N, C-alpha and C positions, 0 to 999 in steps of 0.2 A: 910259506914265504910271507915275510912281513913287509907291508907296503907303507908308503908315506901318504901324503895328502892326495885328495882327489884333484886331478888336473883337468879332466873334462868328462862329460857325459853325453852319449848319443843314443840313437834308437837301438843300435845293435851292440854297443859295448860301453864300458867304463874305462877311463884312462887314469892310472894311478902312478905316483912316483915310485921308481924302482930303486935307484940309487942317485948319486949326485948328477950323473950324466945321462940317465936313461929313464924311460917310462915304460910301463907295461899296459898294453891294450887288452883288457879282459873281456871277451865276448860273453854276451848274456847266455844263460842256460838255454839249450836247445839250438844254438847256432851251430851250423854244420862245420865239422872239423876241416873238411876239404876246402871250404871257402876261406877259413882263417889261414890255412896253410898257403893257399894261393896268394893272399894279400902279403904274407911274409916273404914268399919267394919272389913275387913280382916286384915288391918295393925294393928288395935287395938288388935285383938285376937293374931296375930303373935307376937307382942311386949309383950303381957301379958304372952305368952308361953316361953319367955326367948330368942327368936331369936333376932339377932341384927337389929331390925327395930325401927324407931322412934315412940315415944308415940303420941297418937292422942287426940286432944281436940274436943270432939263431941259437936255439937250444940244442943240446946233444941228443936229439931225437931224429928219427928218419925224416920228419917233415919240418923240423926246426921250431916246433911249438912247445911252449911251457904249458903246464896244466896245474890247476888248483881247484879242488872241490867240484870236479866235473866240468869246469870251465876252461876253455883254451885261451892262451895268451900269446901275444907277440911283443917282444921287447924292442923298442925303437930308441934311437938317440933322443935325448930331451931337447926339443926346440923351444927356446925361451923367447917369448914375445907374443903380443896380441894377434888376434886374427885380423885380416883386412876388413872384415865386416865390422868388428868392434871399433876399429879406428875410423871407418867411414861414418858410423853413427856418432862417435865422439867428436869428430872433426869434419863436419860436412863440407867445409870450404875446400877440402883437399880432394873432393870427389873426382875432379878431372885428372889429378896426378895419379890417384889410385886406379882410375879407369884405364889410363894408358899403361900403367905397370901391369895390370891384370892382363891386358891384351898382349903385352910383350912376353909374359910368362907362357901364355897359351900358345902363341905362335912359335916360340922356341921349343916348347914341348912337342908340338906337331912336326917340327923339323927333324926330330930324332927318329931313329929306326932301330927297333929291337926285335929280334926274331923270337918266336915262341909264345908271344902273347895270343890270347884267344881271339877269335873272329868277332869283331864288332857286329857285323851283319847278322850272324847267327844269334847273338845275344839279343839284338833288337827284335828279330822276328819272333823269338821265343817269348820275350816280354810283351810284345804287342798281342800275341795270341792270348796271353793271360789277362792283359789289361782290357782287351775287348770283351772277353768273357765276364770279367768282374763287373764291367759296366752294363752287361746285358746287351751289348751292341756288337754281335759277332760279325756283322758286315764290315766293321772297321778293320778287322784282321785281313779281310780280302783286299780292302783299299790299301792297306799298308804294304801287303805283298806286291800288289801291282806297282805302287810307287817305287818301292825299293828295287824292283826288277829294272826300272828305268834309270836308276841313279848309279853313278860310277862308284866303285869300291876304292879303297886306298890302303896304304900301309903305314900311316902315321901312328905314332904313339898317342893314344887317347886316354884321358883320365876317366871319363865316364861319369864324373860327379864334380865337375869343376865349378866351384862357386866361391865367393869371397870368404866364407867361413872356413874353407879348406886351404886357405893361404895364410901361413903364419909369418909375421914380419919379425924375423930374428935379427940379431946384430950383424950377421954375415950376409943378410939378404933374405928375400922371400923363400920359404920352403913350402912345398905342396904336400899335404898329408891325405890319408884315406884313399889308398890306391886299390881298394878291393874290387873296383869295377874297371880296372885297367884293361885295355884291349888294343887291337891293331885294326885300323880301318880308316874311315873318312873323317878328315879334320872338320869338314863342314857339318857333319852330323854331330860331332862333339860340341861344336859351337852352338848349334841349334838346341842341344840339350841345355847348355848354359843359359841361353836366352830364356828358355822356359823356366829354369830354376829361379832366375832373377825376377821374371814377370809374374809367375804364378804362385810363388811361395807366400806363405802366410806371414803374419806379424808375430813378434814375441808375445807370449801369453801375458795378459794384463796391460798391454801397451795402451796408454791414453790416446784419445783422438788426435791430439797435437803431434804426438810421436808418430802415429800412423800416417798422418799427412806428410810429415817430414820424410819418413822412410819411402813413401810412394814417390815423392818428388826426386829423392836421391836415386831411386831405382831407375827412373826414366832417363835422368841425365847420365848416370853411370853407364847404362846400357848403350846410349848413343855414343859416348866417348869410346867405350870399349870396342864396339863394332867398327867404328870409323878407324881406330888405330889398328885393329886386327886386320881389316881389309888392306890397309896401307902396307903393313908389314908382311903379310902372307901372300898377297896377290889373289886371294879368294874374292868372290863377288857376293854381294848381298843376295842375289838370286840363287846362288848355289846353297847358301845357308838356309834361305827360306824354303827351298824345296824339301828340306828334311824336317821342318817344324811339325807338320801333321803327323809324320811317322813317329817322331820322338815324343809327341804328346800322348799318343796311344800307348807307347811303351811305358811311359811314366805312370799311366793309370794302374799298372800292375803293382806299384808300390803302395797303393792304398793310403796316400797321405791325406789326412783329414783336411777338408776345406778346399782341395785343389781340383776335384773332379769336374766341377762346372767350367772352370777356366780351361782345363785340358780338353774337354769335349768341344768347347767353343773353338779352340785352336785347331782341333782335328777337322771340324766342320769347315773352317776357313781354308785350310791348306790341303785337304784331300778331296779328290773328286769321286763321285759314286762309281762303282764298278759297273761296266756295261754288261748286261745279261744277254745271253744268246737269244736271238729272236726278237730283241727289243727294236722297235722302229726308230730310225734316226730322227 
């Protein structure tokens, strides 16, 4: 297959032009075929349900994947437009507008119901076990399980990686990409994950001090506007979202993102209580 220009690069894949109206997401060598197939099938179903996701061009293979040089690929419609993150940095005075739009998209997605998506709760517990082990803090896994047992489940469509760089501002409106973590579960947990992505994420490599200060200020204002608008639209409460922060922080540790561990461990310490041991005096 001959490809055009590079459209985007991420930790797990490269996105290249396929034809005038499509791109191919080529996963890096070693990426599991089943995970790539899941993203293809989940994105197709979510798009068909009317959620703002790209259309998918499935290959004539049992799982819909294309393959090249041992790498698996999914062909998506080409969404032309910058990411919301790019526009936030380029036009900081629009931060309130983008914060409200980001909240609208998240609330509308959570209002959708699609059968067959995997359990968010199962995924969180599995990730938290791995994250706690990676941090050498196995007691965190117990704290997560105790907290999750107290929290209500849900059946909302959840993105699992909802942040401004996964929102493309196309001519026909915002489109959400990267549905490889899509699941069914608690909308509040999905929002808590977004809070951590916005607050704990690092800065672009090589960013000067002035840019870092600007990005830090934008993050705080964007998050405040986003949460206020999300609560207004969804009827959720800040307390419901906060209850998931420690849980999602431990689960995020499993991803091994450079520079985030200290902030995630601090969030876990703030939002999770120690597990009571048998025989411990009150």
